[in-house]
Structures are given as C-alpha cells and as structure tokens.
C-alpha positions in Angstrom: -47.3 -2.9 41.1 -49.4 0.0 41.1 -52.2 -2.2 39.3 -52.5 -4.8 42.1 -52.3 -1.6 44.8 -55.1 0.2 42.9 -57.3 -3.5 41.8 -59.3 -3.5 45.3 -60.2 0.1 44.7 -62.3 -0.8 41.7 -65.3 -0.1 43.2 -68.2 2.1 41.8 -66.3 1.9 38.0 -63.1 3.8 38.9 -59.6 3.4 40.2 -59.5 5.4 43.0 -61.6 7.9 41.2 -58.9 8.9 38.8 -59.9 7.0 35.5 -63.9 6.0 35.7 -64.5 3.3 33.7 -61.4 1.8 33.8 -62.3 -1.3 36.1 -64.6 -2.8 33.7 -61.9 -2.2 30.9 -59.2 -3.8 32.9 -61.2 -7.0 33.9 -62.2 -7.2 30.7 -58.5 -7.3 29.5 -57.7 -9.9 32.1 -60.6 -12.1 30.9 -59.1 -11.8 27.3 -55.6 -12.8 28.8 -57.0 -15.8 30.8 -59.0 -17.1 27.8 -56.3 -16.4 24.8 -57.0 -20.1 24.4 -60.7 -20.3 25.0 -62.6 -21.4 21.9 -59.8 -23.1 20.3 -60.9 -26.3 18.7 -58.6 -29.3 18.8 -56.4 -30.1 15.7 -58.3 -32.8 13.5 -56.2 -35.1 11.7 -55.9 -35.7 8.1 -55.1 -39.0 6.3 -51.4 -38.7 5.9 -50.1 -36.2 3.2 -48.9 -35.8 -0.6 -45.4 -37.7 -0.3 -43.1 -39.9 -2.3 -44.8 -42.8 -4.1 -48.3 -41.1 -3.5 -47.1 -37.6 -4.3 -49.7 -37.4 -7.1 -52.4 -39.3 -5.4 -55.9 -38.2 -3.7 -57.5 -37.9 -0.7 -53.9 -37.3 1.1 -53.6 -34.5 3.2 -57.7 -34.2 3.7 -59.7 -35.0 6.7 -62.4 -37.6 5.9 -61.7 -38.0 2.1 -64.2 -39.5 0.2 -61.7 -41.0 -2.0 -58.1 -42.3 -1.7 -56.1 -42.9 -4.5 -52.2 -43.9 -4.5 -51.7 -43.1 -7.9 -50.9 -46.8 -9.0 -53.6 -49.1 -10.5 -57.0 -49.4 -10.0 -56.4 -51.6 -6.8 -54.7 -48.6 -5.5 -58.3 -46.4 -5.6 -60.9 -46.7 -3.1 -64.0 -44.6 -3.6 -67.2 -43.7 -1.8 -65.8 -44.2 1.4 -68.0 -43.6 4.5 -66.1 -43.0 7.9 -67.8 -44.4 10.7 -65.0 -42.7 12.9 -62.4 -40.3 12.7 -60.1 -38.8 15.2 -59.5 -41.3 17.4 -56.5 -44.1 17.2 -58.2 -45.5 14.1 -60.4 -44.2 11.6 -62.6 -46.8 10.1 -64.8 -46.4 6.9 -66.0 -48.5 3.9 -66.1 -47.8 0.4 -65.8 -49.4 -3.1 -62.3 -50.4 -4.5 -61.1 -52.9 -7.4 -60.5 -56.7 -5.8 -58.2 -58.8 -7.8 -58.2 -62.2 -6.7 -55.7 -64.8 -6.3 -54.5 -65.6 -10.2 -56.4 -62.8 -11.7 -54.7 -59.7 -13.5 -55.8 -56.4 -12.6 -57.6 -55.9 -15.8 -60.2 -58.6 -14.5 -60.8 -57.2 -11.3 -64.0 -56.3 -9.8 -65.4 -53.3 -8.2 -66.5 -54.4 -4.6 -67.2 -53.2 -1.0 -64.0 -52.5 1.0 -63.0 -51.8 4.6 -60.6 -48.8 4.9 -58.8 -48.4 8.6 -56.6 -45.3 8.8 -54.0 -45.4 11.8 -50.8 -44.8 13.4 -52.1 -41.5 14.8 -49.2 -38.8 15.3 -47.1 -36.0 14.3 -45.7 -36.1 10.9 -43.4 -32.8 9.9 -45.4 -30.9 12.7 -48.9 -32.0 11.5 -51.3 -34.6 13.3 -52.2 -37.4 10.9 -52.7 -40.7 10.4 -49.5 -42.0 9.2 -50.7 -45.3 8.0 -53.9 -46.6 5.8 -54.7 -49.8 4.3 -57.7 -51.2 2.7 -59.3 -55.0 2.2 -61.9 -57.1 1.5 -63.7 -59.0 4.6 -65.9 -60.8 2.4 -63.0 -62.5 0.7 -61.7 -63.5 4.3 -59.2 -60.7 4.4 -58.5 -59.0 7.8 -56.5 -56.1 8.9 -52.9 -56.2 9.1 -51.2 -53.5 11.1 -48.0 -54.7 9.4 -48.8 -54.3 5.8 -49.9 -50.6 5.0 -49.0 -47.3 3.1 -47.1 -45.2 4.9 -48.7 -42.1 4.1 -46.3 -39.8 6.0 -43.1 -40.3 4.0 -44.9 -42.1 1.1 -43.7 -45.9 1.1 -45.5 -49.2 1.2 -45.0 -51.2 4.2 -43.2 -53.7 4.6 -41.0 -52.7 1.6 -40.9 -55.0 -1.6 -37.1 -54.0 -1.8 -36.4 -55.8 1.6 
C-alpha cells in the first residue's frame, strides 16, 4: 500500500526525497514484470517424435527434417526434403523416395521425387508437433489421403493393418 501511496511523488528521481534514484529502479522493475513474457518466441512444431514402430527412425522430433526414415524398408525413407511450409495446419515439402509400382518388389523400386505432408498439428505428450505424416508420388497419380498415414505421435500406421 505504501508503494502506491508514494508512487505519485516520484518526481525528480526520489520517493518523497528519502531514496534518491529509486523511481527509475522501481519503474524498471515494473517494466520487467509487465514484459516477463515479451520476446519469447512461439513454439515451433516438430515432426512427431521417436515412438512405437518409429522409435529407431530418423527425422522424428525435429523441426523441418531433411530426411525422414521410419526404420523399415527403403520405401520408408524420404530424403533431400525441401519444406515449402512449416508451422501452419499442414507442412508441405518435396523430397526423394523409393517408388515401388504395382506388382514390383521393393528390390526393383526406383528413386523418384515425392511429396511429403505433415499434418494433424497438435499436442502430444505435452509437445507441439505434427502428429501425422505421409508421402506419395503425384507423378504416378497418387494423391494425399488424410486417412492413411504414419501416426508419429504414438508410432503406428493408420489405418492399422491388423484391423
């Protein structure tokens, strides 16, 4: 209460002449308290996290990873990723992955350009992240399907192949 009472008397750099220079100190503290959150940058989402089937993968838990590998066969790797967007509802990029056409074996696949989309932005285990990712080959008439993806929050494929 005394602080409020003496605050208007802070003319000439003192509080009622008792403590020279305290007005500038007090006002500096007030500004510091008001701006305690000033200058903090907003959280930047990561691409999921290392979990479940992808616990030994690469790129998960990172911001704008240049390579994502789910730990499986070569079709689970996309590299040389260039992200066109990051931080919005969806992150969109392009990279190179192993394309395996209908009736082909993984051994006969070929490195081709692929589109990658990270989506389902939200909180997982207290962290902001894209909780889903999928890549596909538009040049082979493939399109993004938000119902078929890698759940990189818990480390599973969706829809589950066991269902």
